[in-house]
N, C-alpha and C positions, 0 to 999 in steps of 0.2 A: 518387470514392467518393460514394455517395448521402448526401444530407443526413440521412436517417433513421438510417443506420448511424452517422454521426458523432455525432448526438444521443444515440443509445443508448450509445456509448462515453463521451461526456462525462458523462451522468447516472449511468451505472453507476460510473464512477470517483469521482464526487463522493459518491454514496450509500455506496459501499463504504468510502471513506476516513472518512466520518462514523461508520459502524458500528464500524469498526476502532478509531477514536479513543475511542469510548465504551467498548468492551471493555477496551482497555488502561488507560483512566483508572479503571475500576472495581477494578483490581488484585485479580482473583478467583483468582489463583494462576498458576503457571507455564504450565499447559496452556492456560488461557483467554487469557493474555497472548500466548502463542505463536500461538494461533489468530487473535488480533487482528492479529499481524504477518503471518500468511499472507494475511489479507484485505487488509492494507495492500499486500502484494506484488501482488495482483491489481489493486488500484486503481492502483498505479504503472504496471504494464504497460499497462493500459487508457488511462491518461492520457498515457503516452508515445506510444502509437499515435494517439490523438486529436490530441495536440499537433502531431505532424508531418504527419498526414494532412489536417488541417483547413486548413493553410497560414496560419492566422492566430494560432496559439497555440504557436509554437515554444518560447517561454519556459517554458510549462507542461511541454512535453516534456522540456526540459533539466532543469528542477527535479525532475521525477519520475525522471529517470535517476539523479540523486544520491539521491533518496529510496528508489529501488529498492535501491540498495546498502545504505543504512541499514536498511531493512526486512528485507533478507536477513540482516544481522547480528542483528537481533532474532529471526528464526526460528532462526538458529543458537544463539543464547544461550538461548532459552526452550524450544526443542523438541528440538534435536539434540545440544547439548553435554551431556556427562556431568558436567562440573564443577559443583559446587553453587554457587548464587548467594550472594555475600557481601552482607550488609546493611551499608549505609553508616552 
């Protein structure tokens, strides 16, 4: 795989994760938080690909496999689930 493609994957994953964290941390409501989790999902997919294709970052790939599942739960909870969110 070309070095340029690997760099694009790496930097998109990092940038998307940063933007998603900002959106979720602002707590702007269910739709915005759900959108943040969708962005987290794209970040995880990208970093899984980068981690295993680069050959030097398998740990990041494995970590993002777990984060992918967690982020999918966030998408389910904030965008797809009809059950109202309970305040703690």
